[in-house]
C-alpha positions in Angstrom: 4.3 7.5 0.4 1.6 7.9 -2.3 0.6 5.2 -4.8 -2.0 5.8 -7.5 -3.3 3.3 -10.0 -6.2 1.8 -11.8 -8.2 -1.5 -11.8 -9.2 -3.3 -15.0 -12.9 -3.2 -15.9 -13.3 -6.9 -15.0 -15.5 -8.6 -12.4 -12.6 -10.4 -10.6 -11.5 -9.5 -7.1 -8.4 -7.4 -6.8 -6.0 -6.9 -3.8 -3.4 -4.2 -3.4 -0.7 -4.2 -0.6 1.7 -1.5 0.5 4.8 -3.0 2.1 7.7 -1.3 3.9 10.9 -2.8 5.3 13.8 -5.0 4.4 13.4 -7.4 1.6 12.0 -10.8 2.4 10.2 -11.9 5.6 11.0 -8.7 7.4 8.6 -6.7 5.3 5.7 -5.1 7.1 2.4 -5.0 5.3 1.2 -1.5 6.1 -2.2 -2.1 4.4 -3.9 -4.8 2.4 -7.0 -3.7 0.4 -9.4 -6.2 -1.0 -11.8 -4.8 -3.5 -14.2 -7.4 -4.8 -16.6 -5.2 -6.9 -14.4 -2.3 -7.9 -13.8 -2.4 -11.6 -12.4 0.0 -14.1 -11.7 2.8 -11.6 -8.8 4.5 -9.9 -7.3 3.7 -6.5 -5.1 5.6 -4.0 -3.0 4.6 -1.0 -1.3 7.2 1.1 1.0 6.4 4.1 3.0 8.5 6.6 5.7 6.8 8.6 7.3 8.5 11.6 10.6 7.3 13.1 10.4 6.9 16.9 13.8 5.3 17.3 16.3 3.3 15.2 14.1 0.2 15.3 10.5 1.5 15.9 8.2 3.5 13.7 4.6 4.7 13.9 2.5 5.0 10.8 -0.9 5.8 9.3 -2.3 4.6 6.0 -5.4 5.8 4.0 -6.9 4.0 1.0 -9.5 5.2 -1.5 -11.1 4.1 -4.7 -13.3 6.1 -7.0 -16.3 3.7 -7.1 -17.5 3.7 -3.5 -15.2 6.3 -1.9 -14.0 3.6 0.5 -11.6 5.3 2.8 -9.9 3.0 5.3 -7.6 4.3 8.0 -4.9 2.0 9.5 -3.0 3.2 12.5 -0.2 1.1 14.0 2.5 2.1 16.4 4.5 -1.1 16.7 6.3 -1.4 13.4 9.9 -2.4 14.1 12.0 -2.0 10.9 15.7 -1.3 11.3 16.2 2.1 9.7 20.0 1.8 9.7 19.6 -0.9 7.0 18.2 -0.5 3.5 14.4 -0.5 3.5 12.1 -0.9 0.5 8.6 0.5 -0.3 6.7 -2.0 -2.4 3.2 -2.1 -4.0 1.9 -5.6 -4.7 -1.2 -6.1 -6.8 -2.9 -9.6 -6.7 -5.6 -10.2 -9.3 -8.1 -13.0 -9.2 -7.4 -13.9 -12.8 -5.1 -13.0 -15.7 -7.5 -10.3 -17.0 -8.0 -8.6 -13.7 -5.1 -6.2 -14.2 -4.0 -3.9 -11.5 -1.8 -1.0 -12.6 0.3 1.3 -10.4 0.8 4.6 -12.3 2.5 6.6 -9.6 4.7 5.6 -6.6 6.1 8.6 -4.8 8.2 8.5 -1.7 9.3 11.6 0.2 11.8 11.5 3.0 12.7 14.3 5.4 16.3 14.4 6.6 
């Protein structure tokens, strides 16, 4: 999974989440990024999910922004989404104010059979 976007050139805090799973409460937040001083720049989230069994996955997530090169790595081996059901990949941007726009320009999901 790759998501690429931009932050508005405003001073407000901006948060981006990558979610995976069934719609509603069953979603798993793979990563939540909170950038408080990143303005007018690009951001990137990359995730890889491995199926361990029908209801267990392992994943890694990396995040980056072009201001400070922040590169977080999240590793979790206990995600338990049911892969026999429909699962969704969702990017959620939460701005501090109406002018703190977060744009997702690319969302790419690749699956291997």
